[in-house]
C-alpha positions in Angstrom: 22.8 30.2 -84.0 24.0 27.6 -81.5 23.2 23.9 -82.0 20.4 22.3 -80.1 21.9 20.1 -77.4 18.6 19.2 -75.4 15.7 17.9 -77.4 14.0 15.4 -75.0 11.4 17.1 -72.7 11.2 14.0 -70.6 15.0 13.8 -69.8 16.2 13.5 -66.3 17.9 17.0 -66.5 14.6 18.5 -67.5 12.8 16.9 -64.6 15.5 18.0 -62.2 15.2 21.6 -63.3 11.4 21.6 -63.3 11.5 20.2 -59.7 13.2 23.4 -58.6 9.8 25.2 -58.8 9.0 23.4 -55.4 10.5 24.5 -52.1 11.7 21.1 -51.1 13.8 20.6 -54.2 15.2 24.1 -53.8 16.1 23.4 -50.2 17.6 20.0 -51.1 19.8 21.1 -53.9 20.5 24.7 -52.9 19.4 26.1 -56.2 16.5 28.0 -57.6 15.0 29.0 -60.9 15.3 32.3 -62.7 12.7 32.6 -65.5 12.6 35.0 -68.4 15.2 37.2 -70.2 15.1 40.0 -67.7 15.9 38.0 -64.6 18.4 35.8 -66.4 20.2 38.8 -67.9 20.5 40.4 -64.5 21.7 37.3 -62.8 24.4 36.7 -65.4 25.7 40.3 -65.3 25.5 40.9 -61.5 26.0 37.5 -59.8 27.7 35.3 -62.4 29.4 33.3 -59.7 26.1 32.2 -58.4 24.8 31.0 -61.9 25.1 27.3 -62.4 23.4 26.8 -65.9 21.7 28.9 -68.5 19.1 27.4 -70.9 17.7 29.1 -74.1 15.8 28.0 -77.1 17.3 28.6 -80.5 14.9 31.6 -81.1 15.8 33.1 -77.7 19.4 32.7 -78.3 19.0 34.6 -81.5 16.7 37.3 -80.1 18.8 37.8 -76.9 22.3 37.7 -78.3 23.5 39.8 -75.4 22.6 37.2 -72.9 24.5 34.6 -74.9 27.5 36.9 -75.1 27.4 37.6 -71.4 27.1 33.9 -70.5 30.1 33.1 -72.6 32.2 35.9 -71.3 31.5 34.7 -67.8 32.5 31.2 -68.6 29.1 29.7 -67.7 27.4 26.6 -68.9 25.0 27.4 -71.9 22.5 24.9 -73.0 20.3 25.2 -76.1 17.0 23.4 -75.9 14.0 23.0 -78.0 10.9 25.1 -77.1 9.3 21.9 -75.8 12.3 21.3 -73.5 12.1 24.9 -72.1 8.4 24.7 -71.7 8.7 21.4 -69.8 11.3 23.1 -67.5 9.0 26.1 -66.9 5.9 27.4 -68.7 7.0 30.8 -67.6 10.5 30.7 -69.0 9.8 32.7 -72.3 12.6 30.5 -73.8 15.2 31.8 -71.3 15.9 30.0 -67.9 18.7 29.9 -65.5 19.6 27.8 -62.4 21.2 29.9 -59.7 22.6 29.2 -56.2 21.3 31.4 -53.3 23.8 33.8 -51.7 22.9 32.7 -48.1 24.1 35.9 -46.4 23.3 37.0 -42.9 22.3 40.6 -42.0 25.9 41.3 -40.8 27.5 39.7 -43.8 25.2 41.7 -46.2 26.0 45.0 -44.4 29.8 44.3 -44.5 29.5 43.7 -48.3 27.7 47.0 -48.8 27.9 48.5 -52.2 31.1 50.9 -52.2 29.1 53.4 -54.2 26.7 53.9 -51.3 29.3 53.7 -48.5 29.1 57.4 -47.7 25.3 57.4 -47.4 23.1 56.4 -44.6 21.8 52.8 -44.5 18.3 52.2 -45.9 16.8 48.8 -45.3 13.4 47.2 -46.0 12.3 44.4 -43.6 9.3 42.3 -44.4 7.6 40.6 -41.4 5.6 37.6 -42.3 4.7 38.8 -45.8 3.2 35.9 -47.5 2.2 37.0 -51.0 4.9 36.3 -53.6 3.9 39.2 -55.8 4.1 41.7 -52.9 7.4 40.4 -51.7 9.0 40.7 -55.1 7.5 44.1 -55.7 8.9 45.4 -52.5 12.3 44.1 -53.4 12.1 45.9 -56.8 11.0 49.1 -55.1 13.8 48.9 -52.6 16.3 48.4 -55.4 14.8 51.4 -57.2 14.8 53.6 -54.2 18.7 52.8 -53.6 18.2 50.6 -50.5 21.2 48.7 -49.3 19.4 45.6 -48.1 16.1 43.7 -47.9 15.3 41.2 -45.1 12.4 38.6 -45.2 11.9 37.8 -41.6 9.9 35.3 -39.7 7.3 33.4 -41.7 7.6 35.4 -44.8 7.3 33.8 -48.3 10.4 31.9 -49.7 12.3 34.6 -51.6 13.3 31.9 -54.2 9.7 31.0 -55.0 9.6 31.5 -58.8 6.7 34.0 -58.4 8.9 36.1 -56.1 11.8 35.9 -58.4 9.8 37.0 -61.4 8.2 39.8 -59.5 11.6 41.3 -58.7 12.3 41.8 -62.4 16.0 41.2 -61.8 16.3 43.3 -58.6 17.0 40.2 -56.6 20.5 40.3 -58.1 21.1 44.0 -57.5 21.1 44.1 -53.7 21.4 41.6 -50.9 18.2 39.9 -49.7 18.5 38.0 -46.4 16.1 35.3 -45.3 15.9 32.7 -42.5 16.1 35.1 -39.7 13.7 36.2 -36.9 12.3 39.8 -36.8 13.9 40.2 -33.4 17.4 39.2 -34.6 17.3 41.2 -37.8 16.3 44.4 -36.0 19.0 43.8 -33.3 21.6 43.5 -36.1 20.3 46.6 -37.9 20.3 48.6 -34.6 23.8 47.6 -34.0 24.6 49.0 -37.4 23.2 52.4 -36.4 19.7 52.1 -38.0 16.5 53.7 -36.5 13.7 51.1 -36.8 10.4 52.5 -38.1 7.3 50.3 -38.4 4.9 51.3 -41.2 1.3 50.9 -39.9 -2.0 52.6 -40.5 -2.4 53.1 -36.8 0.9 54.9 -36.4 0.9 58.2 -34.4 3.4 59.7 -36.6 2.6 61.1 -40.1 5.2 60.3 -42.9 4.8 63.7 -44.5 5.6 65.5 -41.3 8.7 63.3 -40.8 9.7 64.2 -44.4 9.2 67.8 -43.7 11.5 67.6 -40.6 14.2 65.4 -42.1 17.7 66.6 -41.4 16.4 69.0 -38.6 17.7 66.7 -35.8 14.2 65.7 -34.8 13.7 62.0 -33.9 13.0 59.9 -35.8 14.9 61.5 -38.6 14.4 60.1 -42.1 17.7 61.5 -43.2 19.6 59.1 -41.0 20.2 55.4 -41.3 16.7 53.8 -41.3 15.2 50.3 -41.3 11.6 50.2 -42.4 9.4 47.3 -41.2 6.4 46.3 -43.2 3.8 43.8 -42.0 1.5 41.1 -43.4 -0.9 42.0 -46.2 -4.0 40.8 -44.2 -3.3 41.9 -40.6 -0.4 44.3 -40.8 2.0 44.4 -37.9 0.8 42.9 -34.6 1.3 45.0 -31.4 4.3 42.8 -30.4 6.1 43.7 -33.7 5.3 47.3 -33.5 6.8 47.3 -30.0 10.0 46.3 -31.5 10.3 49.6 -33.5 11.5 52.9 -32.3 8.4 54.6 -33.9 5.3 53.6 -35.8 4.6 55.8 -38.9 1.4 56.0 -41.0 1.2 57.0 -44.7 -1.4 59.7 -44.9 -4.5 59.0 -46.9 -6.0 62.1 -48.3 -8.6 60.6 -50.6 -11.4 58.1 -49.9 -9.3 55.0 -50.1 -9.4 52.9 -47.0 -5.7 52.0 -47.2 -2.8 51.3 -49.4 -1.6 47.8 -50.3 1.6 46.6 -48.8 3.8 47.1 -51.8 2.4 50.6 -52.5 2.9 51.7 -48.9 6.4 50.3 -48.8 7.4 52.1 -52.0 6.2 55.4 -50.5 8.1 54.9 -47.2 11.2 53.8 -49.0 11.2 56.8 -51.4 10.5 59.2 -48.6 13.7 58.0 -46.8 15.6 58.0 -50.1 14.7 61.6 -50.8 15.5 62.7 -47.2 18.9 60.9 -47.4 19.9 62.6 -50.6 
């Protein structure tokens, strides 16, 4: 078991790490927190060049020996701290914490760095327009990862993707595919159209039925779910305003066959992304 190197929960380093839970400190220092073994494990394995420091308690270092091994193999800074130190850094760390630098990619840069394993497949992108809830944003990133999407864009006034609640909600998927922020919806969609994507807005008032599009996928009908597609998902409370819907090539609704009034944002996004994923297979 590694020796404890951090024992003072009131040390300057502890305060500096804890401050990253706030947006102003994240912006000022260009760093964010990754809390818990799942997120830290995925960050260390998939984006080691962006990881600045890793912190574990002695118990966590023993329990998650694979994280310690990956940290050492990547040549990263490993700090062992008492449970009090880790709790002071973050009450949600579960004894495992990392400080990571954002990638800071543009849409064009993210597309240029597309995963070679998907280079022969049509593009699939999730665009969040003014999505404010951290749990919803993180869950959509996780769903996009699971569906095999190439990119997620948080456009306009969407939540900060490096908010600790967003990072935790992605369950490590934040480090599996590029996530672009700091872009307007108009600019994001222009870049995606230039890359060949059809832009589909998901909205309950849409005239097109998702199931019918899935039935027609590959037939040459427009819009074709089998082709490169960027899905746009709106705010949890008010959906997509008319001005945002007008930016899309088509507006699509997810059919509701039971008595539910609607689907929540993350569920609707998952359904749409998997419909495209199936059509593109």
